[in-house]
Each structure stands twice: as structure tokens, then as C-alpha cells.
C-alpha positions in Angstrom: -8.8 2.3 47.4 -11.5 4.9 47.0 -10.1 6.9 50.0 -6.7 6.9 48.3 -8.2 8.1 45.0 -10.1 10.8 46.8 -6.9 12.1 48.5 -5.2 12.3 45.1 -8.1 14.3 43.7 -7.9 16.7 46.7 -4.2 17.2 46.1 -4.6 18.1 42.5 -4.7 21.8 41.9 -7.5 22.9 39.6 -6.5 24.2 36.2 -7.2 27.8 35.4 -9.5 28.6 32.5 -6.4 29.6 30.4 -4.6 26.3 31.2 -7.8 24.3 30.4 -8.1 26.1 27.0 -4.4 25.6 26.2 -4.7 21.9 27.1 -7.7 21.5 24.8 -5.9 23.4 22.0 -2.7 21.3 22.4 -4.8 18.1 22.3 -6.5 19.2 19.1 -3.2 20.1 17.4 -1.8 16.7 18.4 -4.9 14.9 17.0 -4.4 16.6 13.6 -0.6 15.8 13.3 -0.3 13.7 10.2 3.0 12.0 11.1 1.6 9.5 13.6 -1.4 8.9 11.3 0.8 8.1 8.3 3.0 5.8 10.5 -0.1 4.0 11.7 -1.5 3.7 8.1 1.7 2.3 6.7 2.6 0.1 9.7 1.3 -3.1 8.0 2.6 -2.3 4.5 6.1 -3.1 3.4 7.8 -1.2 0.7 8.4 -3.3 -2.4 11.4 -5.7 -2.3 12.5 -5.1 -5.9 10.9 -1.8 -7.0 10.7 1.6 -5.4 8.1 3.8 -3.9 6.7 6.6 -5.9 4.8 9.2 -4.0 2.2 11.5 -5.5 -0.5 13.6 -4.0 -2.2 16.8 -3.4 -3.6 18.7 -0.4 -2.7 21.1 2.4 -1.4 18.2 4.6 0.1 16.1 1.8 3.6 17.7 2.1 3.7 16.7 5.8 2.4 13.3 4.8 5.2 12.9 2.2 7.8 13.9 4.8 6.4 11.2 7.1 6.6 8.6 4.4 10.2 9.5 3.7 11.0 9.3 7.4 9.5 5.9 7.6 10.7 4.4 4.4 13.9 6.3 3.7 15.7 5.5 0.5 12.9 3.1 -0.6 11.2 6.3 -1.7 12.6 6.8 -5.2 10.7 9.9 -6.4 7.6 11.9 -5.9 5.5 14.9 -6.7 3.0 16.4 -4.3 1.0 19.6 -4.8 0.6 21.8 -1.7 -0.9 25.1 -0.9 1.5 28.1 -0.9 3.4 28.1 2.3 2.6 24.5 3.2 6.1 23.1 2.5 7.7 20.3 4.6 11.2 18.9 4.6 11.5 16.3 1.9 14.5 14.8 0.2 13.1 12.9 -2.8 9.5 14.1 -3.1 9.2 17.4 -4.8 6.6 19.7 -3.3 5.0 22.0 -5.8 3.2 25.0 -4.4 0.0 25.9 -6.1 -3.1 28.1 -5.7 -5.9 27.3 -3.2 -8.8 27.7 -3.1 -8.6 29.2 -6.6 -6.7 26.8 -8.8 -3.8 28.2 -10.9 -1.4 27.3 -13.7 1.1 25.9 -11.1 -1.4 23.4 -9.9 -2.2 22.4 -13.6 1.5 21.8 -14.1 1.8 19.8 -10.9 -1.2 17.7 -12.0 0.6 16.9 -15.3 3.9 16.1 -13.4 1.9 13.7 -11.1 0.3 12.0 -14.0 3.7 11.5 -15.8 5.3 10.0 -12.6 2.3 7.8 -12.0 2.4 6.5 -15.6 6.1 5.8 -15.3 5.5 3.4 -12.4 6.7 -0.1 -13.1 5.2 -3.4 -12.2 7.5 -3.7 -9.2 6.9 -0.2 -7.9 4.5 0.9 -5.3 2.6 4.1 -6.2 1.5 5.8 -2.9 -1.1 8.4 -3.4 -1.5 11.0 -0.6 -4.6 13.2 -0.7 -5.9 15.7 1.9 -8.2 18.7 2.0 -7.7 21.0 -1.0 -6.4 18.4 -3.3 -8.9 19.1 -6.0 -8.1 22.8 -6.2 -4.3 22.2 -6.1 -4.3 19.8 -9.1 -6.7 21.1 -11.6 -6.9 19.0 -14.8 -10.1 19.9 -16.5 -11.1 17.7 -19.4 -11.7 19.7 -22.7 -13.7 21.7 -23.5 -13.5 22.9 -19.8 -10.5 25.2 -19.3 -8.6 26.3 -16.2 -10.2 29.7 -16.5 -13.6 28.0 -16.3 -12.5 26.2 -13.1 -11.2 29.5 -11.7 -14.6 31.1 -12.3 
């Protein structure tokens, strides 16, 4: 068996430095793909029988996470609001993606934070409120308590 394994190694052509670098890069990208991570996280969770799923969240990857939730649970997702960094949109049908400022919070993020709160407070006893948070979430949903203002947070 060792001789056979040795023959296979001898037949394999070595990767060039460029091929090795590309292979490492591709593996790193695949490891950061949120779709399979969301699928795995939700694998043992069933959407509610009587209520719906409400999705809220914030962060640079939260839009892609929301798209994965919709792909997995389809029409069970009733509504949603997720704040994402400008340009980080993903294809969603029921979850509204709100672009906002990052790393400096802005008024759009403050409005998204209010929309998220309104939706979360509207959840009924039979609903599942799914919260998706990734890096950048705190800047994308500024909601400073008085007397702190948005301008204070921006500074």
C-alpha cells in the first residue's frame, strides 16, 4: 500500500507558486462564505408552525446571511430589516436591506435601527425573531441614548 501511495505522489505534478497562492485564496474565501454557515446554524431549528419568521440584523455580512435564511426557510420569512454597509446588498425578497454608513455611523443607520426596533416590538408570541449580527453592526445601527447624539458618535 505504501508503494502505491508513493507512485501516486510521484505522478502528481507540483503546483506553481501562483497556483498554490490561488488555492489558498480560494479556500479562505470559501471559509468565509456565510451561506453554508447559516444553513448549518439553522439546521436544527424549525421555523414556527403558527407564526412567522421576522429577520433583523446589522453588519457587513448580514445581508448575505438574510438571503441565506430566505433561501432556507422561504415563505416562512414574513418580514425583515437588516442594516448593511453601502454596496453590501444581497438578493432578498422579504427582508429589506438598508444601506448605511460604516465605519462612521450616519442618519440612514439611525433610521434602520429605529425600523429594526419597530419590527422587533411587533413580533407576536408565535413568531420567531431571528437576529443576524456581523462585523460593523454597531456602526450600522447607531441608537445613542440621550444625552448622547448621533453627532457625538460620529466624532
